[in-house]
C-alpha positions as a printed NumPy array, in Angstrom:
array([[ -5.387,  -2.217,  -4.549],
       [ -2.12 ,  -3.586,  -5.782],
       [ -2.164,  -7.211,  -5.461],
       [  1.051,  -7.249,  -3.324],
       [ -0.383,  -4.674,  -1.007],
       [ -3.502,  -6.661,  -0.874],
       [ -1.639,  -9.788,   0.185],
       [  0.557,  -7.924,   2.662],
       [ -2.468,  -6.496,   4.477],
       [ -4.598,  -9.594,   4.461],
       [ -2.028, -12.563,   5.32 ],
       [ -2.244, -11.947,   8.975],
       [ -4.084,  -9.937,  11.364],
       [ -0.807,  -8.14 ,  12.773],
       [  1.924,  -6.807,  10.777],
       [  5.165,  -6.622,  12.919],
       [  6.811,  -3.116,  13.039],
       [ 10.441,  -3.772,  13.312],
       [ 13.379,  -1.549,  14.375],
       [ 16.648,  -3.618,  13.816],
       [ 19.833,  -2.166,  15.354],
       [ 22.213,  -4.874,  14.216],
       [ 22.328,  -6.856,  10.857],
       [ 23.251, -10.026,  12.791],
       [ 19.617, -10.05 ,  14.34 ],
       [ 17.811,  -9.913,  10.905],
       [ 17.821, -13.514,   9.877],
       [ 16.925, -15.016,  13.189],
       [ 14.12 , -12.489,  13.667],
       [ 12.704, -13.339,  10.353],
       [ 12.849, -17.052,  11.165],
       [ 11.445, -16.552,  14.794],
       [  8.344, -14.338,  13.302],
       [  7.751, -17.098,  10.523],
       [  7.922, -19.911,  13.047],
       [  5.212, -18.102,  14.81 ],
       [  3.144, -17.733,  11.77 ],
       [  3.825, -14.071,  10.653],
       [  5.462, -13.466,   7.194],
       [  4.828, -10.001,   6.383],
       [  7.319,  -7.425,   8.012],
       [  7.366,  -3.727,   8.199],
       [ 11.079,  -2.962,   8.673],
       [ 11.414,   0.76 ,   9.658],
       [ 14.29 ,   2.591,   7.958],
       [ 15.584,   4.22 ,  11.157],
       [ 18.683,   2.184,  11.725],
       [ 21.94 ,   1.902,   9.722],
       [ 21.53 ,  -1.608,   8.66 ],
       [ 17.763,  -1.515,   7.977],
       [ 18.073,  -1.647,   4.233],
       [ 20.502,  -4.626,   4.551],
       [ 18.378,  -6.251,   7.059],
       [ 15.469,  -6.25 ,   4.496],
       [ 17.492,  -8.435,   2.077],
       [ 18.688, -10.555,   4.829],
       [ 15.231, -11.306,   5.945],
       [ 14.086, -12.075,   2.606],
       [ 16.9  , -14.596,   2.227],
       [ 16.082, -16.282,   5.526],
       [ 12.321, -16.429,   4.683],
       [ 11.797, -16.337,   0.976],
       [  7.879, -16.287,   1.193],
       [  8.082, -13.227,   3.35 ],
       [  6.759, -10.04 ,   2.066],
       [  8.937,  -7.096,   3.172],
       [  7.591,  -3.451,   3.512],
       [ 10.253,  -0.547,   4.105],
       [  8.746,   1.758,   6.791],
       [  9.275,   5.308,   7.689],
       [  9.746,   6.231,   4.056],
       [  9.299,   9.919,   3.681],
       [ 10.791,  10.732,   0.409],
       [ 11.502,   9.477,  -3.145],
       [ 15.121,   8.607,  -2.357],
       [ 14.032,   6.247,   0.294],
       [ 11.44 ,   4.62 ,  -2.137],
       [ 14.318,   4.214,  -4.589],
       [ 16.539,   2.421,  -2.058],
       [ 13.849,   0.285,  -0.793],
       [ 13.436,  -1.249,  -4.165],
       [ 17.136,  -1.546,  -4.687],
       [ 17.208,  -3.829,  -1.528],
       [ 14.199,  -5.823,  -2.282],
       [ 11.253,  -4.375,  -0.71 ],
       [  7.966,  -5.489,  -1.891],
       [  6.113,  -2.449,  -0.529],
       [  6.715,   0.647,   1.241],
       [  4.899,   2.252,   4.209],
       [  4.76 ,   5.917,   5.1  ],
       [  3.835,   7.79 ,   8.239],
       [  1.941,  10.395,   6.038],
       [  1.676,  11.187,   2.261],
       [  2.66 ,  13.779,  -0.098],
       [  2.011,  14.091,  -3.733],
       [  5.711,  13.748,  -4.497],
       [  6.028,  10.589,  -2.401],
       [  2.745,   9.023,  -4.137],
       [  4.28 ,   9.878,  -7.609],
       [  7.662,   8.203,  -6.534],
       [  5.758,   5.123,  -5.753],
       [  4.229,   5.037,  -9.16 ],
       [  7.572,   5.966, -10.789],
       [  9.321,   3.084,  -9.225],
       [  6.478,   0.619,  -9.418],
       [  6.607,  -0.02 ,  -5.794],
       [  3.252,  -0.111,  -3.966],
       [  2.787,   2.246,  -0.906],
       [  0.634,   1.79 ,   2.073],
       [  0.316,   5.552,   2.731],
       [ -0.194,   7.347,   5.928],
       [ -2.704,   9.459,   7.107],
       [ -4.279,  10.636,  10.44 ],
       [ -7.637,  12.515,   9.442],
       [-10.667,  12.122,   7.452],
       [ -9.51 ,  14.84 ,   4.962],
       [ -6.192,  12.942,   4.386],
       [ -8.084,   9.516,   3.866],
       [-10.41 ,  11.237,   1.115],
       [ -7.343,  12.859,  -0.519],
       [ -5.831,   9.252,  -0.675],
       [ -9.096,   8.193,  -2.347],
       [ -8.771,  10.871,  -4.953],
       [ -5.33 ,   9.711,  -5.618],
       [ -6.707,   6.123,  -6.291],
       [ -5.777,   4.522,  -2.884],
       [ -8.449,   2.299,  -1.382],
       [ -6.213,   1.64 ,   1.852],
       [ -4.036,   3.556,   4.26 ],
       [ -1.89 ,   3.379,   7.443],
       [ -3.617,   5.224,  10.351],
       [ -0.69 ,   6.861,  12.207],
       [ -0.181,   7.398,  15.154],
       [ -3.387,   5.439,  15.893],
       [ -3.602,   5.848,  19.674],
       [ -2.669,   9.722,  19.646],
       [ -4.993,  10.201,  16.768],
       [ -8.322,   9.058,  18.243],
       [ -7.72 ,   5.175,  18.201],
       [-10.565,   2.83 ,  17.921],
       [-13.363,   5.317,  18.434],
       [-12.052,   7.679,  15.566],
       [-11.764,   4.531,  13.238],
       [-15.35 ,   3.518,  13.803],
       [-16.313,   7.099,  13.086],
       [-14.619,   6.922,   9.793],
       [-16.339,   3.621,   8.875],
       [-19.67 ,   5.163,   8.09 ],
       [-18.692,   7.958,   5.591],
       [-15.806,   6.116,   4.067],
       [-16.821,   2.449,   4.169],
       [-14.692,   1.425,   1.377],
       [-11.337,   2.792,   2.694],
       [ -9.296,   0.023,   4.324],
       [ -7.123,   0.796,   7.233],
       [ -4.075,  -0.421,   8.861],
       [ -3.625,   1.542,  12.382],
       [ -0.016,   1.531,  13.791],
       [  1.228,   3.531,  16.451],
       [  0.653,   2.913,  20.375],
       [ -1.239,  -0.397,  19.728],
       [ -0.489,  -2.993,  22.262],
       [ -1.064,  -6.775,  22.442],
       [ -4.114,  -6.282,  24.686],
       [ -5.74 ,  -3.496,  22.644],
       [ -5.121,  -5.178,  18.981],
       [ -8.272,  -7.106,  18.965],
       [-10.317,  -3.852,  19.711],
       [ -8.788,  -2.341,  16.515],
       [ -9.366,  -5.646,  14.551],
       [-13.028,  -5.538,  15.519],
       [-13.474,  -2.246,  13.549],
       [-15.238,  -2.795,  10.128],
       [-12.783,  -0.658,   8.124],
       [ -9.603,  -2.273,   9.898],
       [ -7.863,  -4.912,   7.809],
       [ -4.749,  -5.576,  10.141],
       [ -2.846,  -3.657,  12.667],
       [  0.85 ,  -2.88 ,  12.993],
       [  2.477,  -4.004,  16.093],
       [  5.911,  -3.061,  17.596],
       [  5.23 ,  -5.057,  20.68 ],
       [  5.884,  -8.421,  18.662],
       [  9.763,  -7.735,  18.707],
       [ 10.691,  -4.732,  20.951],
       [ 14.235,  -3.445,  21.096],
       [ 14.689,  -4.816,  24.648],
       [ 13.476,  -8.406,  23.634],
       [ 15.429,  -8.313,  20.416],
       [ 18.688,  -7.197,  21.972],
       [ 18.479, -10.138,  24.617],
       [ 18.206, -12.46 ,  21.752],
       [ 14.972, -13.819,  23.058],
       [ 13.723, -15.338,  19.8  ],
       [ 11.553, -17.883,  21.54 ],
       [  9.53 , -14.907,  23.151],
       [  9.244, -13.148,  19.845],
       [  7.997, -16.692,  18.192],
       [  5.527, -16.851,  21.036],
       [  4.205, -13.146,  20.618],
       [  4.141, -13.786,  16.771],
       [  1.856, -16.744,  17.451],
       [ -0.384, -14.838,  19.698],
       [ -0.561, -12.08 ,  17.271],
       [ -1.729, -14.471,  14.535],
       [ -4.505, -15.848,  16.473],
       [ -6.06 , -12.48 ,  16.867],
       [ -9.254, -11.447,  14.834]])
């Protein structure tokens, strides 16, 4: 596994999955998360300011590892690198996307949702994957079932996981961390309630 990706997945039990609607929110959001103990962020490329937000969050918290999320094509990988992403995260994986990651020398946390897709990633040389959408694809029970035949494949499940269910996922032997959108949801973010985000980050960091 690439050293940066290994660090990103192992630094904290929860990786915040962030949708940032306004660039002005990026720096205070990064500071609130870091104050709560989380310094690895997945910033989904779903808003106009997402790429700029990655740079702003890195400036605010230099020790942060920034992942560009919702990366689905090679152009997005190139843009992510241009804006300072440390790694990229995909909802699913194609050969083109995998090769673009190698070409641009930007490590990828590749998406998968089945045993066959996990095995295909292992054939490509990956030893980790993003299980997405986690709850809709079988959740904790499915991941526990994968641990037997694929014990060396490490997983970051994302999608539908909540604060009260994250610990169940983290209890799976093949889960290295979980992705959590509940830490900084849009409603809390648009309210500017960074104290609440910091508290949620602190709780997430205490999970095991």
